N, C-alpha and C positions, 0 to 999 in steps of 0.2 A: 403488550407494547415487544418488540422480536426481543431476541438476545441476539449482544452483540458476535460478530462474527470475529474470530482471531487469530493469528497466525502468526508461526512464531520459528522462524527461521534464524538457527544455526549459525554464523559461520567465527574466520578464523586470520580477520583484517584487521581488528583494532576498529575503534569507534573513530577516527578521522578517517578512513578510507573509506569503511560499510558506509560513512554522510555522501563523500563524495561520490561512491557507486550510484546510492539511491536518491542524491539527483541527478545527479549525471542520467541515470535510467527513467527517473518518472519523465524527464525532459523526452524522449527517446518515446515511452508512453501516452505523452498529448496527442502524437502524432499513429501509434501506431491503433491506438483504439480513435480515434477522434470518431466514430461516425458512430459511437455508442457510449463517452464517455466524455462529462468533460470537467475539469476539475473547476470549480467555481472559485475556491477563498485558498490560500496556502498561504500559515504564514509560521515558518518555522525557528522556533527558540531553543537554538546550540544543537541539541542533537533528537532535540522533537518535534516538529511534524505533524501541525492540526491542517487539518484541511476542510473541504467540503465540496462533498463532486454531486451533478447528475447525469441518471442513464436512466433510459428507457420513462422521461417523464418523470421521476422520482427521485427526489432527493436525496440525501447521504453527508452523512461528519460521521470523521474519523480520526486519532493518532497515527505517526512510527513512531515510535520510541527506536533509537540507535542507542545499542550498548557496545561494550569492548566485546560481547562471544556470541549477540541477536539482538536478531533485532524480532521489534515483536511489533502486527497492523492489529490496532480495533477499531472495526467498522463497525457502528449503528446503521441496519440497514431497516426501510420499508419494509413491508411486507411483501409488494409485489418480487422487491431485489431480491427478498429473504428465499422467496423461492428460488433463483440461484446459486446461493450461496454455497452450496458446498459442491460448486462446478466453480465460480467462482475462488473459493478455498485453492482448488489442486493449483486450479491458473495464478496465479498469485504468487501459490509457495515453488510450483517449477519456475514462470520469471525470475522471483526473487533471488533462488538456491541460483541460476545463472546467474547472476549480477553479483552475485558475491561469492563467489571461488573464486579460493586465488588462483592469479592465474602471476 
């Protein structure tokens, strides 16, 4: 079984604002990555998102925990998607940081 991909992004927004930005950003990401990524299931429980997604014909599941000072994404990838984990980690970190920058 593959190791989970974990990305932690620090922020200074507080939990409520970070949650709002993550929710908005996920909506934009659906359009931006629609050709390669489909969110199949999304369930919010307070400041935690549980989700499942498909990319390249493979399924993955994960969680996003939004805290007062950081956002933590953990997703377990099947072997094919795990091959792209390092690149995905960089992209997720970059996009997440842009989403959570203080404005």
